[in-house]
N, C-alpha and C positions, 0 to 999 in steps of 0.2 A: 626311643619310645618312652623310657622312664621319665625324661625331662618333660616330654609332652604331657604325660599323665599328671605330673606335678603341677604344671601350668594350668591344666584344665581344672584340677582340684582347687587351686588357689582362686581361679576365676569364679568357680561355683560358690566358694566360701564368701568372696566379696559380694556376689549377687545376693546371697542369703542375708548377709549383714546389712546391705543397703535396703533390702525389702523390709527387714525387721525395724530399721530406723524410721522408714517411711510410715510403717504401721503404727509405731509408737507415737510419732508426731501427729498422725491423724487421730489417734485415740485421745491424746491430750486436747486437741482442738474440739473433738466431740464432747469431751467432759466440760470444757469451758463454755461451749454453746448451751449445755444443759445446766450450767451453774454449779458443777461439781468440781472440787479441788482435785488436783493430781494426787495419786496415792503416795508418791514419794514425798510430796509436800506435807501430807498428813503425818507421815512417820517423822519427818524432820521437825514438825511442830511439837510432837510428843517428846522428842529428844531435847529440844530447846527448853521446854518447860521443866524437864527433869534436871537439866544442868543448873537450874536456879536453886535446887536443893543443895544445902551445904552441911546439913546435920542428919544423923540417923534418928528416925522416929519409931518408937515401939509402943503399941497400945493393944490391950485386950479388945476383942471385937466380936461381933455376932458371927455365926457361921457364914461362909462365903455365899455370894449370890449364886443363883442357878447358872450352870455353865457346862460346856462339854469341851473335849479335846485339850484339857489342861494336863499338866503332869503332876503326879503324886508319888513322892519318894519317901522311903524310910530314912529318918535321920541316922547317920552312922554311929552316933554316941548316946543318943537319948531316946526315950520312948515317945517319939514324936513323928508326925508325918509332915512333909514339906510340900506345899502346893505352889505352883507358879502358872500364871497366865490362863488361857482358855478363851472361849467365846460364848455368846448367848444371843439367840435370835428371838425377838418378840415384836409383834405387829409389823413384820417385814423390815425391821431395823436390826442391824447386827452390832453388837457391842463386843469390843476386843479388850482383853485385860493384860496387864503386866504386874499384877500385885503378887507379893511374896507373903505367904501365910503359913503359920506353924500350928499344928494341932497337937495338943498335949493329950495323949491317950488316957492316962490315969485320971487326970483332972477334968477331962471332957471340956477343954477350953481352947479357944482360938486366939492367936496373937498375930497381928499384922506388923511387918517390919518394912519401913520405907527408907531405903538407902540411896544416896546419890549415884548417878551414872548407871541406872538400871537399864536392862535391855528394853527396847520398845515393845509394845503389845504384840502378842502372837498366840496362835493355837497350832495344834498338830505338830509341835516341836518335840524334842526329846530331852530328858534330864537324867543325870546319874549323880548320886550322892556318894562321896568317898570319905574315908577316915583321914587321909593324909593331910599334913599341915594344919591340924586343928579342925579338920572337916571342911569339905568343899562341895558345892553344887555346880555341876557342869551342864550347860544348855547349848544345844546346837540346832540351827535351822528353824523351820516352822513357816507359818504364813500369816499375812495380814490382809484384811479385806476392808473395803470402804463400807460405811453404814448401809448403803443400798445394795451391796454385793456386786456392783457393776465393775469393780476393779479388784484384782488380786495381786499380791506381791509375795514372793517366796524369798526367805532369808537363807544366807549361807554363812552367817556369823557364828562365832563361838564365844561363849561367856563363862565366867566362873564367879561364884559367890563364895567368899570366905566366911564361914560361920563365926569363927573367933573374932575376927576384925570387923565383921558386919560391913563388908564392902564388896562392890561389884567391880569386875575388871573385864574389859573386852580383850580377847586374845587375838592379835593380828598375826596370823601365820599363813603363808601362801601354800598353794597346792592341795587344799582341802576339797571336800565334795562340792559339786555344783549346788546351786540354790534348789531347795526341795522341802517338802513337808510329807508327813505320813511315813517317814523313814523309821528305823529302829536303831538304838544306840545302847551299848553295854560296856561295862568295865571288864577288861580281860587282861590279867596280869598287870603290867604297868602301862597300859594304853586304853584308849577308848576306841571301840570298833563301831562304825556306822555302816548300815546295810539298807539298800533299797530306797523307797520313797517315790514321789512323783513331782512333776512341775507342770503347772497349768497356767497359761497366760491368756485364757479365753479363746484366742485364735487357734491354739494347738495345745497338745499335752504330751507328756512323755513319762513313762515309768522306768525305774532303774533296778538293776540287780548287781551293782558294783559294791565293792567293799573298800572302805578307807580306814586307816588307823591313825590315831593321834597319840604321839609319845608323850606321856605325862612328865617325863624327866627332861627331855630336850625341847618340848613345846613345838614339835614339828609334825606335819601331816605327811602321809605317804599312801599311795594307792596299793592295796594288797594284791599281790599276784596269786590268783587262784586258778589252777588248771582244772581240767575235767569238764563235765557237763553241768552248768550252773542252773539254778532255779529260773523260771521265767521272771522277768521284771515284775515287781509288785510293791505295794504299800500295805500298811496296817497288818503286818504279819507278826509272828512270834519270833523273837531272837533271844536265845538263852545260852549262857556259858555252862558247859557241863562241869560237874563237881571236880573232875581231875584237872581242869584248866588246860586241856590239850585239844578240846573240840568245842565247836560252836554249832548250835542247832537253829535251823530256820524251819518254821511250819506255817502253812496257810498264807493268807493275805488276799489282796484284791488288786485287779488291774482292769483296764479298758482297752478295747481295740476298735479301730474304725472298720465297719463292714461295708459302708458306702458313704457317699457325700452327706455330711451332716447327720449321720446315724452311727452311734457307737453301741458296742455290746460289752457289758460288764462280765467279768469272770472272777468267781470266788475260788481260790485255790485250797486244796486239801492235802497237798503233798508235803513231804518232809525231807530235809537235806541236812547233812553235816558238812562243815568245812574244817579240815584238820591238817596238821603238818604233813608235808610230802617227804617221805623218807625219815631217817633218824637224825633229827636236828637238835642241837642244844637248846635248852629251855629259853635262854635269853637271845637266841639267834635264829628265830623262826622267820624266814624270808619267803618261803614258798609253801603254798597251801593247795589242797585239792578238794573239789566237791565230791560228795558221795551221796547217792540217793538212798533213802532209808525205807524199809518195809515196816509198816505199822501193824499193830495187833490190838486186841481188846475191844472195849466198847468205845468206838470212835465218836467224836462229836459230829453233828451234822455240819454241812458247809456254813462257814461264818468267818467274819473278819473283825478287826477292831476290838478283840477281847483282851482282857488283862491277864498276865501270867507272871508268877514269881517262882524262884527256886526255893525249896524248903528242905529241912534236914531229911536224910534218908535218900538223897539223890533223886528227888521227885520235884515235879513242878505242879503247882495248883493253878488252874485256869478258870476264869469266870466271864460270863456274859458273851457279848458279841452281837453282830447284826448280819442279816442276809438280805440282799436286795433282790426282790422279785420284779421282773419286768412285766408290767401290765400291758404295755404296748411299746412302740419304738421310742416314745418320748417321755414316758412316765415310769417311775419306779415306786415300789412299795417296800418299805423297810420292815423286816421281821426281827424284833429284838428278843434276846434271850437272857434269862437269869439263872441258867444252869451252871453247875460247877463240875469240873473234871480234874482228875489227877493223872499225871503222866510219869511212868517209870523211865527216867532218863537213860538208864543203862540197857533197858530191854525194849524201849520205844513202845510200851504197852499202855493203852488208855484204860481208865476206870471212871465210871460216873460216881459222883460223891453225893450221898444223901445226908443232909444235915439234921441233927437232932436239937431239940430245945423247945422252949415255950412258943406256941403258935399265937398269932395275933387274934383278936376277937373276930375279925372278918374271916380269917382262915378257918377258925373253929365253927363259925356259922355255916360256911360253905360245906364243911365236912358233914355237919348234921343234915343239911339239905340233901346231900348225895345219898345218905343212908335212908 
């Protein structure tokens, strides 16, 4: 019975693989008929142009062009922010970026660094800045889309930029997460942790709730064994290491599910989970983890995803913004965007809304007078 099941499973896998190959071949033919280049060819052209660079170029520049889904990290040693990638849609044409920009907070100045062998353009990737080895910027995954958005490509590559040497390196290590975007990545002890995300190839989509770890000393990937009841698969959530570095928090996020043929329903999550060591394990030998559902309190944010969150002193997190998609009908969504700020006590899982003080802009003062 066992052998028969294995044969049936292999047969199904072969059928699925053959179907995917046929669909990919048909998609390429359709693109050729429409006069569009294959998306993998577009990425290869970007990389070929980049290989022609042999020197590092640095120059002060204007603020970056409008964009979304880029990454913005705090420099590990300087009062600077480091931006990479992103996308911008204008007049139904999508622009994808792979520029590396540094913002000097005190001087209010931007600097662009162009170094050879950079990652190809992408958005909805993740980046983590670390102090080790003179400072490093690690980037994983993300997506690339053709200018007409008729094609999408998800990355599963891992890159590191060395601040001191000003050079990029692609890290080729097997066993990592599958291709995805909208995932989250954090630094936890001596490793990078990747959670969630999604993959969409136009024909079908999939959301993830798996956890993968990249060892920063051995340069190896491993899938994290987490027992218990996990969060539902999701993207665009919050992933934070707690101050004691023994627990990791997951909050919120977004996913879709198919309710009937060609009709999908989105879901914005508002639940919170921790994954933490199972049993009393040594600090450098955590091999088994367990999911725990967390009860929240305080003034909770309304349902939203895609917000930004950072850990600040006092074992708190500060969260800002986000978006909630309202379904107007089965085919149309209306995004509600927020500019609210919240604080979260990471040891008590208690939310607080944050009211900012300071000088109001002329438009805000005028609106306040009209209200009176």
